[in-house]
N, C-alpha and C positions, 0 to 999 in steps of 0.2 A: 074071876077078876085077876088073880095072881098070874094065871097063864097069859092073859092079855098084856100085862105089864112086862113079863119076861120076854114075850114075843116082840113087843114094841121096842124094848131095850136092845134086843139082839138085832133088830132091823136098823135101829139108829147106829149101832156100832158098825154093822156091815157097810151101811151107806157112808158113814163118816170115814171108815178105814179105806174104802174104795176111792172116795174123793181125795183123801190125803195122798194115797198112792199115785193116783193120776196126776195130782198137782206136783208131786215130787218127780215123777217121770218126765213131766213137761218143763221142769226147772223153775217152777213157780214158788217153791218153798226155799227159805234160807238154808244154805249149806248144800243145795243140790249141785251147785257149780263144782264143789270139791269132788263130787262123785264122778263127774265127767273127766275122762282122760284126754288132756290136751298134749299134743306132742310139741316139743320145742324144735327150733330149727336144727339144733345139734343132733337131736334124735332122728329127725327126718334125714339128715345127711348121712348118719351112721346106717340107717336102714337102706338108703340108696346105695351105699358102698359095700353092703354085705356080699354082693355078687362079685366084687372085685374092684380094682382100681385100673384105670386105663392110661396107657402111654401112647401118644400119637407119634407115628413115624412120618417124616416128610415124604411127599409123593415119590414114588419109584417109577422110573420109565424103563420098561423092559422090552426087548425085542421078541417077536414071534418069528421063528426061523423055519423055513421050509425049503428043502432042496439046496442047502448050503448058502441060502441068501435070506436076507431079512424081508419078510412079507409086509409087516407093519409093526408098530410099537403099541404097547399098552401102558397107560398111565394108571398106576395103582395107588390108592389111598388106603392105608392099613393102620390099625391100632392094635397094640398088644394088651391083652387083659392079664393083669398080675394080681396076686392074692392080697397084697397089703401095701401100705405106704412105704415100708422098708424096701420091698422089692421094687417099687416104683423108683425110689431114689437110686437103687443099685442099677436099674436099667438105664435111667437117664444118664448116670455117670459113664456107662459104657455104650451109649447110643451110637457113637461113630463106629465102634467095632461091630455092633449089631447090624447097622446099615451096610457096612462093608461085606459082612458074611451073607446077608440077604441078596445083595447085588451080585456077589460072586456066584452064588447058587443059581440065580435067575439067568445070568449070562452064560454060564458053562453048560447048563442042561436046558434044552429048549422047553418052552411052555407048550403044553399039549393043546392042540386045537382040532376040532372036528372038521375034516376037509369038506364035508357037504354043507354044513350050516355055518362054519366059521366060529362056532361057540368055543369059548375057553373052558377047559376043565377046571373049574374053580375048586372042586373038592381036592384034586391033586395039588393044585397051587397052594391052597391053605395048609395041607398036610406038609408040604415041603417047607413053607415059610415057618410053620410051627416047629418042625424038627430043627431047622437051622437056628431059630431064635433060642430054643432050649439048649442047643449045643453050645452056644456062646454064653448065654446068661445063666444056665443051670435049669434042669428040668422042673424044679420046684418053684422057680421064679416067674415062669410064663404059663398061664392057664390056657390061653387061646389066642388065636390071631383072627381078628375081624377084618374082613375085606369090606371097606365102606364104599369104595367106588372103583370100578374098572372101566376105563374109557379107551376105546380103540382110536389110535391116531394113525392116519395115513392109509 
């Protein structure tokens, strides 16, 4: 008889504990809400900004030159990725200098284009834009240049 009581009590404890655990996991017990981690809008913004902060550059219109004449132009939409808000403030303060340097580079050295397909060498273009932006702003203040749009005109 003692064995039956012990086995019955163990069964009740196991079933009760399992039921309580299931109720807690489903949030049906008081205090279960505290166990859930809710993110605040500030935390979500901080997580989104971990990869960097972005500074948009106004569209740049650049020529594609072949044989000492302009074949067509390209309208570029680019954004600079900077490491933090301090760098963003610095870049915004010197934005006219950054745009000037970018345009000077793009107008003095021709944009590379494949003669058979007419495709622009975006890797070369991004590298040049990044080098120029880092020269003006400082190599630690610009992480990357993102080409958002490149539209051929003419």
